[in-house]
N, C-alpha and C positions, 0 to 999 in steps of 0.2 A: 486684470488678472481675474482669476476664479475666485468666487466669494461663496464659501460653503453654506451661509446662511440663506442666499438668494438664489444660487445657480445649480444646487444639487438636484432639485426636482426637475429642471430643464434638461439637466444631463441625463438622469435616468429615464426620462420619457422619450429621449431621442437615441438612447444607446442600447440596441439589442444585446450587446455582450454584457452590459450592467445587469439588464433585466431578465436575460434567458441563459444565464450561465449554466444550467442544469439540463440544457437540451441533449436529447439522446441522439439526435441525428448527426452522426460523425461519418457519414457514408463517404463524404469526399476525403476525409483522412484515411479511411480504410481502403477506398479505392486507389489511393496513391501508395499502398503498402506502408502505410504509418503504423508505427509501434509506439506504445506508451506504457511506462511503468510508473506507478505512484504509490505512495505510502501514506499512512496517517496513523499517529499515535494514539492508542486507545484511551490515553489519560489526557488528552488534548483539551485544555480548559477553553480554548477559544472554538473555532469551527467544530461542531458536534460530529463525532465519527460516524453515527448512525446516518448522517446525510450522505457520508461517502459510501457506506456500505449499501444504503438504499439505492444510491445511483448505479453502483456497480451491479446490483442485482437486477435493475431494471435493464440496464445496457445488455446484461446476459440474456435477458428474457427476449430482448429484441434482435438478438444476434445468434440464436441457436443455441441457447443455454450457455453455461460456464465454459463448455468445449468450444463453442463458437466464439465467445468473447475472448478466450485464451489465444486465438489466432492473431490478434493484434494488441492485446491488453493483460497486464498483471497489475494486481493490487495487493499490497502488503500491509496488513494491519500489524502494528508493532506494539505488543504488550508493554504496559506501563509508561510507555514514552508520552512526554508532554507535546507540545507544539513544536515540531520539527526536530527536537532533541531534548534531552534532560529526563530527569526522573531516575528511579531504580530500574533502569531498563537496559536492554542490549540495543543501544542507539548509536553504535558506531558500525557502519555498513557502507558498502560501495553499491549503489544501483546503477551508475553510469556505465561501468565495464560490461555488465550483463546487456544492457540496453545496445551498447555498441555492438556486441557479439551478435545480438538478435538481428539488428538492422543490416549489418555487413556480412554475416556468415549464416543467418538462417537459424542460428541456435537459439531457441526460445529458452528464457531463464525458468529455472526451477526453485528450489529453496536456496536462499542467499544467507551465508553464515555472517551473524552479527556479534559483536562482543560489547561489553559494558563494563565499567569500573565504578559505577555510582551506587554500589550495594553497601548498606550499613553493617551487614552480617557477613562473617567469614565463610567462604574465600570472597573477597571483594572484586574479584575479575571472574567474569562468566561469558560463555558463548552459547548461542542457541541458533537453530535454523530458523529463518523467517520464511513462513510458508505463504505461497501464493493463495489468496482466498478463492474459494471457501475452505481450503485444507487448514488443518492445525496441527501443531507440534504434538507429538506424543512420545513420551519416555518409553525406550525399548530396553535401556539397560547396558548398551554398549559401553566401552571404554571402562569396564569394571565396575560399572553402575554409578560412574560419577555423574551427578546431577548438573554440574557446572560446565560441561563440554557438549558443544553441538553434535558430535558423533554419538551420543547417548540418545538421540531423538531422530525421529522420522516424521514426515508430514503424511498425514492421513485425511481422508474425508470424515467430517463429523457424522456421527450417527443419525439417521433420519428421525422425523418426528415420530 
């Protein structure tokens, strides 16, 4: 069997997957018309979200900027969400259906509406648009100015430096 005390170094030395998981060369994936959607909780106590943001920024830089990367990838940072779920966040959403529509129909995903029920202040149920990075949600005052509903927000590019 595998011994974590003695076999880990050997595994890491012989496995490019384990040692080069941040490779930006995804040309074979793109060549085969691959599409990927991923998300990361901004309050994840495990893998740092800045690693994911930096990876996506570098991926975009090597593929014609954010517009080039958007031909095959979408990244959704989730405000206040912990590791995969949890926290006072809009952490209930469906990423699979937009991916299927993208792959099968060519309809690239935009904002994805998410909801959450883990809020301690009233109202305890809220919805927000999850914006594809680098876009951010901005309150526009729709739905009577209701801060708790996704239709009161739009996704916009952040201001430049």
